[in-house]
C-alpha positions as CSV (number, residue, x, y, z in Angstrom):
1,M,58.3,-85.8,-172.6
2,E,56.3,-83.2,-174.7
3,H,56.2,-80.4,-172.3
4,E,58.5,-79.4,-169.1
5,G,57.9,-77.7,-166.0
6,S,59.9,-75.7,-163.8
7,T,61.5,-78.1,-161.1
8,L,64.3,-78.9,-161.5
9,G,65.5,-81.3,-158.4
10,Q,69.2,-82.1,-159.6
11,S,71.9,-79.7,-157.7
12,D,74.9,-78.4,-159.2
13,A,77.0,-81.0,-156.6
14,A,75.0,-83.9,-157.7
15,A,75.8,-83.0,-161.3
16,R,79.8,-82.8,-160.1
17,R,79.0,-86.2,-158.0
18,D,78.3,-87.7,-161.4
19,S,81.2,-86.5,-163.2
20,D,83.6,-87.4,-160.2
21,E,82.6,-91.0,-159.0
22,P,83.6,-94.0,-161.1
23,P,81.1,-96.0,-162.8
24,R,78.8,-98.9,-161.4
25,P,77.7,-101.3,-164.1
26,G,74.7,-103.1,-163.5
27,L,70.7,-103.4,-164.5
28,V,68.2,-100.8,-164.5
29,Q,64.9,-102.3,-163.4
30,V,62.3,-100.9,-165.3
31,L,59.5,-103.1,-164.5
32,G,58.8,-105.1,-161.9
33,A,55.7,-107.7,-161.2
34,G,54.1,-105.9,-164.3
35,A,54.0,-102.4,-163.0
36,P,56.7,-99.6,-164.3
37,V,59.7,-99.0,-161.9
38,A,62.8,-97.3,-162.1
39,V,65.4,-99.0,-159.9
40,A,69.3,-99.0,-160.1
41,V,70.4,-102.6,-159.3
42,P,74.1,-102.5,-159.6
43,L,76.1,-105.9,-159.7
44,H,79.3,-107.0,-157.7
45,G,81.0,-109.7,-160.2
46,E,78.3,-112.7,-160.9
47,Q,75.2,-112.9,-158.8
48,A,72.0,-114.5,-158.7
49,L,68.6,-112.4,-159.4
50,G,65.2,-114.1,-158.2
51,R,62.3,-113.2,-156.0
52,G,63.4,-111.7,-152.9
53,T,66.4,-110.5,-154.0
54,P,67.4,-107.5,-151.9
55,G,67.4,-104.2,-154.1
56,L,64.8,-105.3,-156.3
57,S,61.6,-103.5,-156.4
58,E,58.8,-104.3,-154.1
59,P,56.4,-106.2,-154.0
60,A,58.5,-109.5,-155.3
61,D,57.3,-110.8,-158.5
62,P,55.7,-113.4,-158.0
63,R,56.3,-115.0,-161.3
64,M,60.1,-114.4,-160.8
65,S,61.8,-117.6,-159.3
66,R,63.7,-117.8,-155.9
67,H,66.7,-118.2,-158.1
68,H,65.9,-117.0,-161.1
69,A,69.1,-116.4,-163.2
70,R,72.8,-115.5,-162.5
71,V,73.6,-112.0,-163.9
72,S,77.1,-110.0,-164.5
73,H,78.2,-106.7,-166.2
74,D,81.9,-106.2,-166.4
75,G,81.2,-102.6,-167.7
76,Q,81.5,-103.2,-171.5
77,R,78.5,-106.1,-171.9
78,C,76.0,-107.9,-169.7
79,W,75.5,-112.2,-169.4
80,V,73.0,-114.0,-168.1
81,T,72.3,-117.9,-167.3
82,D,69.0,-118.9,-166.8
83,L,69.0,-121.3,-163.5
84,G,66.1,-123.3,-164.5
85,S,63.4,-120.7,-163.5
86,Q,59.9,-121.8,-163.5
87,N,58.3,-118.9,-166.0
88,G,61.6,-118.9,-168.1
89,T,64.3,-115.8,-169.0
90,F,64.2,-113.8,-172.0
91,V,66.8,-112.5,-173.7
92,D,66.3,-109.3,-176.2
93,G,62.8,-110.7,-176.5
94,E,63.8,-114.9,-177.0
95,P,63.8,-117.3,-174.7
96,L,66.3,-118.5,-172.9
97,P,67.3,-122.2,-172.7
98,S,67.9,-123.2,-169.0
99,G,71.9,-123.5,-168.0
100,E,72.4,-121.4,-171.2
101,R,74.7,-118.0,-170.8
102,R,74.1,-115.2,-173.6
103,Q,74.5,-111.8,-173.7
104,V,72.2,-108.7,-173.0
105,H,72.3,-106.2,-175.2
106,R,68.7,-104.7,-174.9
107,V,66.3,-105.9,-172.2
108,L,66.2,-108.6,-169.9
109,R,62.8,-110.4,-168.5
110,L,62.5,-112.6,-165.8
111,G,58.8,-113.1,-164.9
112,D,56.9,-110.0,-165.1
113,S,60.0,-108.1,-164.4
114,L,62.5,-106.1,-167.2
115,F,65.9,-104.9,-166.5
116,I,68.7,-102.9,-168.9
117,P,72.0,-103.6,-168.9
118,S,73.5,-100.1,-167.9
119,A,77.6,-99.5,-167.8
120,D,76.6,-97.0,-164.9
121,V,73.6,-96.9,-162.6
122,G,75.0,-94.9,-160.5
123,P,73.5,-91.4,-161.5
124,L,70.0,-93.4,-161.3
125,A,70.5,-94.6,-157.8
126,R,71.4,-91.3,-156.9
127,Q,69.0,-89.2,-158.7
128,G,66.1,-91.9,-159.8
129,V,63.0,-90.7,-162.0
130,I,60.6,-88.7,-161.4
131,D,57.2,-87.9,-162.6
132,D,56.9,-84.0,-161.6
133,G,53.2,-82.5,-162.8
134,G,52.8,-85.3,-165.1
135,F,56.5,-85.1,-166.7
136,V,59.0,-87.9,-166.8
137,R,62.6,-87.0,-165.9
138,G,65.5,-89.4,-165.5
139,P,69.2,-87.9,-165.1
140,A,70.1,-87.6,-168.3
141,M,66.8,-85.2,-168.8
142,R,67.5,-83.9,-165.7
143,R,71.4,-82.8,-166.3
144,L,69.8,-81.3,-169.2
145,L,67.4,-79.0,-167.4
146,E,69.8,-78.0,-164.9
147,Q,72.0,-76.6,-167.5
148,V,68.9,-75.0,-169.0
149,S,68.0,-73.1,-165.4
150,R,71.5,-71.6,-165.6
151,L,71.4,-70.6,-169.2
152,A,68.0,-69.0,-168.5
153,Q,69.1,-66.8,-165.8
154,H,72.0,-65.3,-167.8
155,G,71.2,-65.8,-171.7
156,L,68.7,-64.1,-173.9
157,T,68.6,-66.9,-176.2
158,L,69.0,-70.9,-176.2
159,H,69.4,-73.4,-179.3
160,I,68.0,-76.6,-178.9
161,H,69.3,-79.8,-180.9
162,G,67.2,-82.9,-180.6
163,E,65.1,-85.3,-183.0
164,S,61.8,-84.7,-183.9
165,G,59.0,-85.8,-180.9
166,A,61.9,-86.1,-178.3
167,G,60.5,-83.0,-176.4
168,K,62.0,-79.8,-177.3
169,E,59.5,-77.5,-176.9
170,G,59.0,-78.9,-173.4
171,V,62.9,-77.8,-173.2
172,A,61.6,-74.5,-174.5
173,R,58.7,-73.9,-172.1
174,A,61.4,-75.0,-169.0
175,F,63.7,-72.4,-170.6
176,H,61.0,-69.6,-170.2
177,E,59.6,-70.9,-166.5
178,L,63.0,-70.7,-165.3
179,G,64.2,-67.3,-166.6
180,P,63.2,-63.6,-165.0
181,R,60.3,-63.5,-168.2
182,R,58.1,-66.6,-166.5
183,A,55.4,-64.3,-166.1
184,G,55.3,-63.0,-169.6
185,P,53.8,-65.0,-172.8
186,F,55.2,-68.0,-174.3
187,V,54.5,-68.4,-178.2
188,A,55.5,-71.3,-179.6
189,V,55.9,-71.5,-183.8
190,N,56.6,-74.3,-185.8
191,C,58.5,-72.6,-188.8
192,A,57.8,-75.6,-191.0
193,A,54.2,-75.6,-190.7
194,I,54.0,-71.6,-191.9
195,P,52.7,-71.4,-195.6
196,Q,55.0,-70.2,-198.3
197,G,55.1,-66.7,-198.4
198,L,53.2,-65.8,-195.0
199,A,56.1,-66.3,-192.6
200,E,56.6,-62.8,-192.9
201,R,53.0,-61.7,-191.8
202,L,52.5,-64.0,-189.5
203,L,56.2,-63.4,-187.3
204,F,56.0,-59.4,-187.8
205,G,52.4,-58.4,-188.1
206,A,51.1,-56.0,-190.7
207,K,49.5,-52.8,-191.1
208,R,46.2,-52.1,-192.7
209,G,46.5,-51.6,-196.5
210,A,49.7,-53.2,-196.4
211,Y,48.1,-55.6,-199.3
212,S,44.7,-56.0,-200.6
213,G,42.2,-57.2,-197.5
214,A,45.0,-56.3,-194.8
215,D,44.3,-55.0,-191.6
216,D,46.3,-54.0,-188.6
217,A,47.4,-57.3,-186.9
218,E,50.2,-58.2,-184.7
219,G,52.6,-60.8,-185.3
220,Y,54.3,-63.9,-183.3
221,L,57.2,-61.2,-181.9
222,Q,54.5,-58.8,-180.9
223,A,52.4,-60.9,-179.2
224,A,55.7,-62.5,-177.1
225,D,56.4,-59.0,-176.0
226,G,57.7,-59.5,-172.2
227,G,58.0,-63.2,-172.7
228,T,59.5,-66.3,-174.7
229,L,59.4,-66.8,-178.7
230,F,60.3,-70.4,-179.4
231,L,60.9,-71.0,-183.3
232,D,61.3,-74.5,-183.7
233,E,62.8,-75.8,-187.2
234,V,64.1,-72.4,-187.3
235,T,66.2,-73.4,-190.5
236,E,62.7,-73.8,-192.3
237,L,62.5,-69.9,-193.0
238,D,63.1,-67.9,-195.9
239,L,66.4,-66.5,-195.9
240,Q,64.9,-63.2,-196.8
241,V,62.6,-63.6,-193.6
242,Q,65.8,-64.8,-191.5
243,A,67.4,-61.2,-192.4
244,K,64.5,-59.7,-190.6
245,L,64.3,-61.5,-187.8
246,L,68.5,-60.8,-187.3
247,R,67.5,-57.0,-187.2
248,T,64.6,-57.6,-185.2
249,L,67.1,-59.7,-182.3
250,E,69.7,-56.9,-182.7
251,T,67.5,-53.7,-182.5
252,H,64.7,-55.1,-180.3
253,E,62.3,-53.6,-182.9
254,V,59.8,-54.9,-185.1
255,L,58.7,-53.4,-188.4
256,P,55.3,-54.7,-189.6
257,L,54.2,-55.1,-193.2
258,G,53.2,-52.0,-194.8
259,S,54.0,-49.9,-191.7
260,S,57.2,-47.0,-191.7
261,R,57.4,-46.8,-187.4
262,A,59.2,-49.9,-185.9
263,R,57.5,-50.8,-182.7
264,K,60.1,-51.8,-179.6
265,V,59.6,-55.3,-178.2
266,D,61.3,-57.3,-175.2
267,V,61.6,-60.9,-176.2
268,R,63.4,-63.7,-175.4
269,V,64.3,-66.0,-178.5
270,C,64.4,-69.8,-178.0
271,S,64.9,-71.6,-181.5
272,A,65.5,-75.5,-182.0
273,S,66.3,-77.7,-185.0
274,N,66.9,-81.4,-185.8
275,R,69.5,-80.7,-187.9
276,D,73.0,-79.6,-187.6
277,L,73.1,-75.7,-187.7
278,R,76.6,-75.4,-189.2
279,A,75.8,-77.8,-191.7
280,Q,72.8,-75.9,-192.4
281,V,75.2,-72.8,-192.9
282,A,77.3,-74.6,-195.1
283,T,74.3,-75.3,-197.7
284,G,72.9,-71.9,-197.8
285,R,69.5,-72.9,-195.8
286,L,71.0,-70.4,-192.5
287,R,72.3,-67.2,-192.7
288,E,75.6,-67.0,-191.1
289,D,74.9,-64.4,-189.0
290,L,71.8,-65.5,-187.6
291,Y,73.1,-68.5,-187.0
292,F,75.5,-66.4,-184.7
293,R,72.9,-64.8,-183.1
294,L,70.5,-68.0,-182.4
295,G,73.3,-71.2,-182.6
296,R,74.9,-70.3,-179.1
297,P,74.5,-71.3,-176.9
298,E,73.3,-74.6,-177.6
299,V,71.5,-78.3,-175.4
300,R,71.6,-81.3,-177.0
301,L,68.8,-83.4,-176.2
302,P,69.1,-87.0,-175.5
303,A,66.5,-88.9,-177.8
304,L,64.2,-91.2,-176.1
305,R,66.0,-94.5,-177.0
306,Q,68.8,-93.0,-174.8
307,R,66.7,-92.6,-171.9
308,P,65.3,-96.2,-171.4
309,E,64.6,-95.5,-168.2
310,E,61.9,-93.4,-169.0
311,L,60.2,-95.5,-171.3
312,T,58.0,-97.6,-169.1
313,L,56.6,-94.7,-167.1
314,L,55.6,-93.1,-170.4
315,V,53.8,-96.1,-171.6
316,A,51.7,-96.6,-168.7
317,R,50.6,-92.9,-168.7
318,F,49.9,-93.2,-172.5
319,L,47.9,-96.1,-171.5
320,Q,45.6,-94.1,-168.7
321,E,44.6,-92.1,-171.7
322,G,43.1,-95.1,-173.7
323,P,40.3,-97.1,-173.1
324,E,39.4,-98.3,-169.3
325,G,39.6,-101.8,-168.3
326,L,42.7,-102.7,-170.2
327,G,45.7,-104.2,-168.5
328,A,49.2,-104.2,-170.1
329,H,51.2,-107.5,-170.5
330,V,55.0,-107.7,-169.8
331,S,55.3,-108.2,-173.7
332,L,54.1,-104.9,-174.6
333,F,56.6,-103.0,-172.4
334,E,59.6,-105.5,-173.6
335,A,58.5,-104.9,-177.5
336,C,58.6,-101.0,-176.7
337,L,62.0,-101.5,-175.1
338,L,63.5,-103.3,-177.8
339,R,62.4,-100.7,-180.8
340,A,64.3,-97.6,-181.5
341,W,61.6,-94.9,-181.6
342,P,62.4,-92.5,-184.3
343,G,59.8,-90.4,-183.8
344,N,60.4,-90.2,-180.1
345,V,57.9,-89.7,-177.5
346,R,55.4,-88.3,-180.1
347,E,55.3,-91.6,-181.6
348,L,55.5,-93.6,-178.5
349,R,52.0,-92.3,-177.6
350,V,50.5,-92.6,-180.9
351,E,51.3,-96.1,-181.4
352,V,50.7,-97.0,-177.6
353,R,47.1,-95.5,-177.6
354,G,46.7,-97.3,-181.0
355,A,48.1,-100.5,-179.6
356,S,45.2,-99.7,-176.9
357,Q,42.8,-99.7,-179.7
358,E,43.7,-102.7,-181.4
359,A,43.5,-104.9,-178.1
360,L,40.1,-103.4,-177.9
361,L,38.9,-104.2,-181.0
362,R,39.9,-107.8,-180.8
363,G,38.1,-108.2,-177.4
364,A,41.3,-108.5,-175.6
365,R,41.7,-108.1,-171.7
366,R,45.0,-106.8,-171.7
367,I,47.0,-105.2,-174.7
368,E,50.2,-107.2,-175.9
369,A,53.2,-106.9,-177.9
370,G,50.7,-108.1,-180.8
371,H,48.9,-105.1,-180.4
372,L,51.4,-102.9,-181.8
373,A,51.9,-102.1,-185.2
374,P,54.6,-104.1,-187.3
375,G,55.7,-100.7,-188.4
376,A,55.7,-99.3,-184.8
377,G,58.9,-97.6,-183.4
378,H,60.7,-98.7,-186.3
379,A,62.7,-96.4,-188.9
380,F,60.6,-96.0,-192.3
381,N,61.4,-98.5,-194.8
382,T,62.9,-101.0,-192.4
383,D,59.8,-103.7,-192.7
384,P,61.7,-107.1,-193.2
385,R,58.5,-107.9,-195.5
386,E,59.0,-105.0,-197.9
387,R,62.8,-104.7,-198.0
388,T,64.6,-105.2,-201.5
389,P,67.4,-107.8,-201.9
390,E,69.9,-104.9,-202.1
391,E,68.4,-103.8,-198.3
392,A,67.9,-107.3,-197.3
393,P,70.9,-107.5,-194.2
394,A,73.4,-110.2,-194.2
395,P,72.4,-113.3,-192.5
396,R,73.8,-113.3,-188.9
397,P,76.4,-115.9,-188.0
398,P,75.2,-118.4,-185.3
399,R,75.6,-117.2,-181.8
400,P,78.4,-119.1,-180.5
401,R,77.7,-121.3,-178.0
402,P,79.2,-122.2,-174.1
403,P,81.0,-125.8,-173.9
404,L,79.4,-128.3,-171.6
405,E,81.3,-128.3,-168.7
406,D,82.5,-131.9,-167.9
407,S,80.7,-132.7,-164.8
408,E,77.6,-131.9,-167.0
409,R,78.5,-134.0,-169.9
410,A,79.0,-136.8,-167.4
411,R,75.6,-136.1,-165.6
412,V,74.0,-135.9,-168.8
413,E,75.3,-139.3,-169.8
414,E,74.9,-141.3,-166.3
415,A,71.6,-140.2,-166.7
416,L,71.4,-141.9,-170.4
417,R,72.8,-144.6,-169.3
418,A,70.6,-145.5,-166.2
419,H,67.2,-145.0,-168.3
420,G,68.7,-147.1,-171.6
421,G,68.7,-144.2,-173.8
422,N,65.0,-143.2,-172.7
423,V,65.7,-139.1,-173.0
424,A,61.7,-138.1,-171.4
425,A,63.1,-140.2,-168.4
426,A,66.6,-139.0,-168.2
427,A,65.1,-135.7,-168.5
428,R,62.8,-136.2,-165.5
429,A,65.8,-137.5,-163.7
430,L,67.9,-134.5,-164.5
431,G,65.1,-131.9,-163.7
432,M,64.8,-130.7,-167.4
433,H,62.5,-130.7,-170.3
434,R,62.9,-133.3,-172.8
435,T,63.4,-131.0,-175.4
436,H,66.0,-129.1,-173.6
437,L,67.5,-132.5,-173.3
438,R,67.4,-133.5,-177.0
439,R,69.3,-129.8,-177.8
440,L,71.8,-130.3,-175.5
441,L,72.5,-134.0,-176.8
442,Q,72.6,-132.5,-180.7
443,R,74.4,-129.4,-179.8
444,H,77.5,-130.8,-177.7
445,G,77.8,-133.9,-179.9
446,L,76.7,-136.2,-177.5
447,G,75.5,-138.5,-179.8
448,A,72.3,-139.0,-181.5
449,A,69.0,-138.2,-179.2
450,P,66.8,-141.5,-179.1
451,R,63.1,-141.1,-178.8
452,G,61.8,-141.2,-175.3
């Protein structure tokens, strides 16, 4: 989400219900038969999922088996077992052998459908995800906008803390449009992009003759008169400019460069930063008195990785901005869900559009995970090919395998005896692939696998 509108969609009563009702662990279906969705799937104990399971998105996924996988979620961990599905089960991007039980950390793929484990699907079940005027809003974002709505009605300032690219300007626009100055101008200023030495003139304006070649010019504060001034990355302002900004906020007057007469302004100021303001005060990058004027009240914007129910809808929207006629494979959505996206929505848009162009250059008919740039969605300097030995992670211990049940062991051994040790024939009798049977023999110490 990069810009937000004014519709909210969550009442105070709904917010209270979210805090009062016990959590409901389960899955969030974010792709159904290749199409973006946002469906809450509560899990009651261990249950089978497959084509036609009640509660999943419609239409049913034709690539999902009728009894595809068995899934459970205890509120802390999610487990899945493939039930011999025709098109396979993938856990966090890796295929899951039939009959094996594995924990799901990030994303589960069944056919062309994707699911995210969730400790509480209640908020999504009650509120859903809406696409309002092209802006995607899940439960976390709608709760934040409800808070912004209350502040817009009663406060004069707002500070937004959030990562770069997460949509801070969109929240600032909502703050403006939900308040009494919605009919006035909204002026957005990226303080980090103001050239050194020009901030005072750009913010407060100048009078003719203030410096060589100067003409009368209004600043951002005058341009926002009667509306809202949004100061993104406010801690990038010079301390001297911060002092003059504080005086304007306290007196509601602007003194342009070279002028001896102040001008009254009626401006609501909204600020934002990806840094903690108190830490910036401690290091001397932000004036303490300006912090007390701008730093409260504060809202914290969740990062995109904390709003996975929105991601597939965003990817689909960004794909529409690219070349026409290209479909999207399930692996593209899966890869996007598996990545952290430190640049948030801004980075996601750039990289998805880049994947579209890459697919077009390769002559592909659909966009797949392999069309994403290797570093897309990852933090800088974490490409395994570029890590120094000191940066390389420690080897991961092998994933513990659940023991083979006695009944299953007896069934395998009986099939091998009946077919004279022929693995291929025994596998056919057991209804599994011979490669999977060989792995079972090696993994559970059933003897060396003879050739079949």
